[in-house]
N, C-alpha and C positions, 0 to 999 in steps of 0.2 A: 735609482730607481729602473728598471726595465720590464717592462712586461706590453699588454696590451690593453688594459686599461684607457678609457676615454677621458684625459685630464683637461683640464683649463685650458692648457696651451695646445692640447690636441684639438679641442674644439674652437680654438681659433686659426688653426689650421686649416680646418674643413670649411669655416667660413669663409675662409681666404678661397678655395678650390671653388667654391660656390659662386662668390664674387666675381671669377674672373670671365665667363661668359656673359657675363652684363656689359663687363668695362669692354671687351670685343665689339660686343654690339652697339652701343653707345657710342663707342668710338667711332664705329662706321658709318655713324648718322649724320648727317649734314647741319642738323640743327644745331645751334648755339647752346640751349639748354641744356640738351643732351650729350654735347661734347664736354659742358662741366663737369655734369654727371661722369663721365667715365674718366676724368680728372681728379675729382673727389673722391671717387669709391679707390683709384688706382692710391692714390694717397694713403687710404684708410688702410687697405690690404699690403702696402710698401710698410708701414708704420707697426701694424701687426706682426710682421714678421718680425722684427725688432723685439717686439713686446714679448710675444710667445717663444722667445727665446732666453729672452730674461728672465720669465716667470718659471723655465723649466728649469734653466742652472739654479733659481735660487731655492725653489722649493723641491730641489730634485725629484722632479715629475719627467724625465728624461725615458721616456717609452720606445719599444721597439716598433709600434705604429707610428708614433711622432718620428723616428727616423726616415721611416718608410713614408711618411706623407709630406714632411717639410720641403723635400726634394723635388715632388712633384709638382706644390704649392708655386713654387719659385719658377719654375719651369712655364708651369701655366700661364702664370703672371706674365713672364716674360712673351710668350705667343699672343698672348692676347692684348700685347701692345704691338709687338713689331710686325706681324702680320699685316693688324690695319694701316697701321705707319707703310709698310709697301706698296699697299694698295691702294691707299688716299693718294700719294704722292704719283702713281703712275696713271692716275683721272685723266690725267692732259692738261690741268688747272694747276697753274703757277700758283695758287693760293692753296695746293694741296702740297705743296714741293717742302723739302726738309731744306732750312738755312743752312745756307754754305755748302750745300752737297745735292740740291737739284731732286730729284726725285730719289729714293733712296736706293743707292747700287744693290742689285742682287748678291753681289760676292761678298757685302756687309752682312746681308741676312744669314747667305751662307756659311761665315764666318762663327758668326752669333751662334747660330742652332748646330753647327757642326762640331765645333766646341762640346756644347751640352752632351751628344751623342755620342761621341768620342770618349768624353769623363765618363758616362754613365756607364758603358760595356764595360770600359777599365776599371770600373768601381766594383761592377758585378763580379771581372775577371779575377780581381783581388781577394774579392769575398770568398770565390769559390779556392783561392789557394790560402787562406788563414788572417788574410791581413785585411784591415778596415781601414779606409780611407778616408779620415775627417776632413771636414772643411776647413781649409787653411786659409791665410791673410791675404794671398793673389785673390782668391776665389772670391771671400768676401769684398775685398775692396772693387773687385770686377765688377760683383753683383751691385755694391754701392753707384758705380758710375753708372750703370746700367740703366738703376731705376733714376737714377737724378735727370740724364735723359731722357727718358721715357715721361716721367711728370713734364720734366718743360715742355717736349712735344705739344702733350696731351693738354695744356695749359693755353700753348702759343695759337691753336686753330680756333678755338673760341673766342680767347681776348681779340685777337684780331680781327674779327670778324664782327665782335660785337663794336669794337672802337672804330673801324668804318663805317660800318651801319649808322651810330648815333654821333657821325659828326666829331670824334674825341680827336682826330687823326691831325693833333698840332704839335707844336713844341717839345712838352715833356713826353707825350707817346712816342715820337720819333726817336726821343735818349732811351726810353724805354725798351723800344722796339730793337734799336740798336744792341742794346746787353742783351736781351732775351735771344736775340738770333746768335749771339756770339756764342753765349751759353752754349747751346743747344750743339752749335757746330763743332765746339771744344768739345764737351761731352763722349757727343757720338765718337768722335776722332778717339780721347782716350778710353773708350769701351771696348774699339777694336783692340788698340792695344794689349791693354788689361787683359782683354778676353785669350788673344794668342798668349801673354806672356804667361797667365794663370795656368791655361794647359800644358806650357812647357814645362811650369815649376812645378806641375802634378806629377806628369810622368816623369821627370828627372827624379824628384826626391823618393818614387817607390820604382824606380827603373830595376830594384830587386825583384820584382814581383813578375818579369820577365825575363829575370837573368843575364839584364844589361852589366856590362862590365862597369866598375865601378871606378 
């Protein structure tokens, strides 16, 4: 079904958009409770993306407004985490650094957002040429790994602060901290690789849009 009516998946998407500024604000707050709140809201928002897509496909609730709002929600959720991560990690405090990366490199932020801007422009250009570029597997995998990284780091900050404040930093915590740190380090690396790969994949698969040679 195509149209502009506000279906259940669209309501979920609108709610996800509304949550993004709250995630942004809570992530920047230094308090443990606020940061746990940022993680919880992010988790709900990320899972809602899967849920609304499932409902839209199952009940044929795919609408034009949904096609417009869903990528906007995804990009806002991305911005609501990566921008705070960059700001927090560059405050000059070791506690704010990204495990395995230190302060979040500017080039990583530019790659992540540069890809989104480029593909958005490319999609708009393709539409004007009569070609609709649907979300591909590489893009979905990229988004999944980005969310795994963002969720991991949003949990890392308050959990580490809570453990240190309560004096729970004993053997079991160090083991978890090591695992959690590796998780964040690896998922960010994979996110960067998949971001570049998915961009090249889209450009190559739809190269005919710009009359490239086959």
